[in-house]
C-alpha positions in Angstrom: -69.8 74.3 26.4 -69.2 74.2 22.4 -66.2 76.9 21.2 -67.3 78.0 17.3 -64.6 79.8 15.9 -65.3 81.8 13.0 -68.8 82.1 14.6 -70.0 85.6 13.6 -69.0 84.6 10.0 -71.1 82.9 6.8 -70.7 79.7 7.3 -70.9 79.8 12.0 -73.8 81.4 11.8 -75.9 78.9 10.1 -73.5 76.1 11.3 -74.6 77.8 15.5 -78.1 77.7 14.2 -78.3 74.3 13.4 -76.6 74.1 17.0 -79.6 76.0 18.2 -81.9 74.3 16.2 -80.7 71.5 17.9 -82.1 72.9 21.3 -78.3 73.8 22.1 -77.0 77.1 23.4 -74.3 76.6 25.8 -72.0 78.5 22.5 -69.0 80.7 22.8 -68.8 82.3 19.4 -64.6 83.5 18.7 -64.3 85.6 16.4 -63.2 89.6 15.4 -66.5 92.1 14.7 -64.5 94.9 13.4 -66.5 94.4 9.5 -69.1 96.6 9.5 -72.7 94.2 10.0 -71.4 91.5 11.1 -72.4 91.2 14.2 -75.7 90.8 12.8 -75.8 87.5 12.1 -75.0 87.1 15.4 -78.1 89.0 16.9 -80.4 86.0 16.0 -78.4 83.2 17.8 -78.5 82.1 21.3 -75.3 81.6 22.4 -73.7 81.8 25.7 -70.2 84.6 25.1 -68.5 86.1 22.7 -64.8 86.5 23.1 -62.0 88.0 20.6 -60.6 85.6 18.5 -56.8 87.1 19.6 -57.7 87.0 23.6 -59.2 83.3 22.9 -56.2 82.7 21.4 -53.9 83.6 24.4 -56.0 82.1 26.3 -55.4 79.0 25.1 -52.6 79.4 24.6 -51.4 80.5 28.9 -54.3 77.5 30.1 -55.4 75.3 28.0 -59.0 75.2 27.2 -61.7 75.7 29.8 -63.0 72.4 31.8 -66.1 72.8 30.5 -65.4 72.5 26.7 -66.6 69.9 25.3 -65.6 70.4 21.1 -64.2 72.9 19.5 -65.2 73.9 16.0 -62.3 75.8 14.3 -64.0 78.3 11.3 -62.0 80.9 11.9 -59.6 81.8 8.9 -58.8 85.1 6.5 -60.7 83.1 3.4 -59.7 85.8 0.5 -58.3 83.9 -2.1 -56.7 87.0 -3.1 -54.8 87.8 -0.2 -51.5 88.1 -0.9 -49.7 89.1 2.5 -48.1 84.8 3.3 -47.1 86.4 7.0 -50.6 87.1 7.5 -52.1 84.0 6.2 -50.4 82.0 8.3 -51.2 83.3 11.8 -54.8 83.2 10.8 -54.7 80.2 9.3 -52.0 77.8 10.2 -50.4 79.1 13.8 -53.6 80.0 14.8 -55.0 75.8 13.9 -52.3 74.8 15.6 -52.5 75.7 19.4 -55.7 75.1 18.6 -55.4 71.5 17.7 -53.4 71.0 20.2 -55.3 71.8 23.1 -58.6 70.3 21.8 -56.8 67.0 21.2 -55.1 67.3 25.1 -58.1 67.4 26.7 -59.5 64.9 24.2 -62.9 66.5 22.9 -63.5 66.5 19.6 -61.8 69.1 17.2 -63.6 69.2 13.5 -61.7 72.5 11.9 -62.4 73.8 7.8 -60.5 73.0 5.3 -61.1 73.8 1.3 -61.0 72.2 -1.9 -59.2 75.0 -2.7 -56.6 72.3 -1.8 -56.7 70.2 -5.0 -56.0 73.4 -7.7 -57.0 73.5 -11.4 -56.7 69.9 -12.4 -59.6 68.9 -11.2 -59.2 65.7 -9.6 -60.5 65.9 -5.2 -60.2 62.6 -4.1 -58.2 63.6 -0.6 -55.1 62.0 -1.4 -51.7 64.5 -1.1 -51.0 63.1 -5.2 -54.0 65.4 -5.4 -52.9 68.9 -4.0 -51.7 71.9 -5.2 -53.0 75.0 -4.5 -52.9 77.9 -6.3 -52.4 80.7 -4.2 -51.2 81.2 0.1 -55.0 81.3 1.3 -54.9 77.0 -0.2 -51.3 76.6 1.0 -52.9 77.6 4.9 -55.1 74.8 4.5 -52.7 72.4 2.8 -50.0 73.0 5.0 -52.2 72.3 8.7 -54.1 69.5 6.7 -50.4 67.9 6.3 -49.5 68.9 10.4 -52.9 67.5 11.6 -51.6 64.2 9.3 -48.1 64.1 11.2 -49.0 64.7 14.3 -52.2 61.9 15.2 -49.4 59.5 16.8 -51.1 58.9 20.3 -54.5 60.9 19.8 -57.4 59.5 20.8 -60.1 62.6 19.9 -62.3 62.7 16.7 -60.2 65.7 14.7 -62.1 66.1 11.1 -60.8 68.5 9.0 -63.9 69.2 6.2 -62.6 70.7 3.0 -66.2 72.5 1.9 -66.4 73.4 -2.1 -68.1 76.1 -3.3 -70.6 76.6 -0.3 -73.4 79.1 -0.8 -76.4 80.6 1.3 -78.2 83.0 3.7 -76.0 85.4 5.7 -72.8 86.3 3.1 -74.1 89.8 2.7 -71.5 91.0 4.1 -68.5 88.8 1.8 -68.3 91.4 -0.1 -66.3 89.8 -3.7 -66.1 86.5 -1.9 -69.3 86.1 -1.5 -70.7 82.6 -3.4 -71.9 83.1 -7.4 -75.7 82.5 -6.6 -75.1 85.4 -4.2 -73.3 87.6 -6.5 -75.8 86.0 -9.6 -78.3 87.3 -8.2 -77.8 90.5 -7.1 -76.7 91.5 -10.6 -80.3 89.8 -12.0 -82.2 91.7 -9.3 -80.1 95.1 -9.5 -80.0 95.2 -13.5 -81.3 92.0 -15.1 -78.5 90.5 -16.4 -76.2 88.2 -15.1 -72.3 88.1 -16.1 -70.5 85.5 -16.5 -67.3 84.2 -18.2 -66.4 83.4 -21.3 -65.2 80.3 -22.2 -62.0 79.0 -21.3 -59.9 75.6 -20.5 -61.9 73.7 -23.0 -65.0 75.2 -21.7 -68.0 76.7 -23.6 -69.0 80.3 -22.4 -71.0 79.8 -18.8 -69.6 76.5 -19.0 -67.3 76.0 -16.1 -68.4 73.5 -13.7 -67.8 73.4 -9.9 -69.6 71.4 -6.6 -71.6 73.9 -5.3 -73.0 72.8 -1.8 -75.6 74.7 -0.1 -74.5 76.2 3.7 -77.5 73.8 5.6 -75.6 70.7 4.3 -72.7 72.4 5.6 -73.9 73.0 8.5 -75.1 69.9 9.1 -72.1 68.0 8.1 -70.7 69.7 10.6 -72.7 69.2 13.8 -72.5 66.1 12.8 -68.9 65.1 13.9 -69.4 66.6 17.1 -71.3 63.6 18.0 -71.1 60.2 17.4 -67.8 57.4 17.9 -63.9 59.4 17.2 -62.7 60.1 13.7 -59.5 61.3 12.3 -59.8 61.8 9.2 -60.2 64.8 6.4 -63.1 64.9 3.9 -64.6 66.5 1.5 -67.9 68.5 1.6 -70.0 68.8 -1.7 -72.8 67.4 -3.3 -70.5 65.5 -5.5 -71.8 66.6 -8.6 -70.5 69.9 -10.2 -72.8 72.3 -12.2 -72.4 74.8 -14.8 -72.4 78.6 -14.3 -74.8 78.7 -16.6 -77.0 76.6 -14.6 -76.7 78.3 -11.4 -78.0 81.4 -14.1 -80.8 79.6 -15.2 -81.9 78.6 -12.0 -82.0 81.9 -10.7 -83.6 83.7 -13.9 -86.4 81.0 -14.1 -86.7 81.6 -9.8 -86.8 85.1 -10.3 -88.7 85.4 -13.5 -86.8 87.4 -15.2 -83.0 88.5 -16.7 -80.5 87.8 -19.1 -77.5 86.4 -19.3 -74.2 88.1 -21.1 -71.3 87.4 -21.2 -67.7 88.8 -20.5 -64.1 88.2 -21.2 -62.8 85.9 -19.2 -59.5 87.7 -17.4 -56.1 87.5 -18.6 -54.4 87.8 -15.2 -56.5 84.0 -13.8 -55.4 81.7 -17.2 -54.1 79.3 -15.5 -54.8 80.0 -12.2 -58.1 79.5 -12.2 -60.7 76.3 -10.9 -62.8 75.9 -13.9 -63.9 72.4 -12.6 -64.4 70.9 -8.7 -66.3 67.8 -7.9 -66.4 66.5 -4.5 -65.4 63.0 -4.1 -67.7 62.1 -1.4 -66.3 58.1 -1.0 -64.8 59.1 2.7 -67.5 61.2 3.9 -69.9 58.0 4.1 -66.4 55.8 4.9 -66.9 58.2 7.7 -70.2 57.5 8.7 -72.5 60.8 7.6 -74.6 59.7 4.6 -77.6 61.6 4.6 -78.1 63.6 1.1 -77.3 66.7 -0.4 -79.6 69.4 -1.7 -79.8 69.9 -5.9 -79.1 73.1 -6.8 -82.1 73.8 -7.8 -83.8 73.2 -4.4 -80.7 75.2 -3.0 -81.4 78.4 -4.9 -85.2 77.6 -4.5 -84.7 78.4 -0.8 -82.0 81.5 -1.0 -83.5 83.6 -3.7 -86.2 83.1 -0.5 -84.1 84.1 2.0 -82.4 86.9 -0.3 -85.3 88.3 -1.0 -87.0 88.6 1.8 
């Protein structure tokens, strides 16, 4: 049995889809369905059971993991980078993660969890090194604090414990995310509905729309996440991105090419984000490759082509 927390979410549902494609359906989804329409991502998937996240945590804290659990993929979290309630964020992202980490390592089953490139802040350096860790918000801090906790508590652990620092993930299944949906998804909606993609004017020395980030398709993210369930035991934190940054202009122009229509409008950069915005991200993949993942990643053009097909259907 595989436990996938956050399994009704964007990345979680795509990981389950990858597992299903490999013939795996003995899966317990742990999540909460208070958000309207979120259940729809689970409808086409094959799972064995669904557990509410609070009920599951209570059961794990009281009795540990079920003996049939073979791996834990921990993706459940509050991912709203604008959330200011530190108590809520730390309860959901830090305390919950600690409890699962200890139960999984006690049982000796693989524990693969979602970290985030948000731990790196604005400077753009992304080698997995404490010197590069400077989050800008409580979301990023909650992820960093758990990474640090894991690093301090690996003595005597023999099983797989892998943290995945996801960069800017995009792809099918984002519809329910609202303002937290990826830039490609939001720009596609703008072009579809009004014919205009709105990008920020220049900031941090970048030209209008020239800010650059590492955009990685969710199919690749699911493949990486799935890969660490199997194979030799590994204990590491790695970046998950393409290793190549692309400009916001490149996304908008790529979508306009795919749709065959549209234009770009540049809007003022918000004063509230000055000095607090990741204008450049690019994943250093050396750790991921050293950990044994050697598959290529989709290019932005290939990824957008898959997305437009899915988002238009």
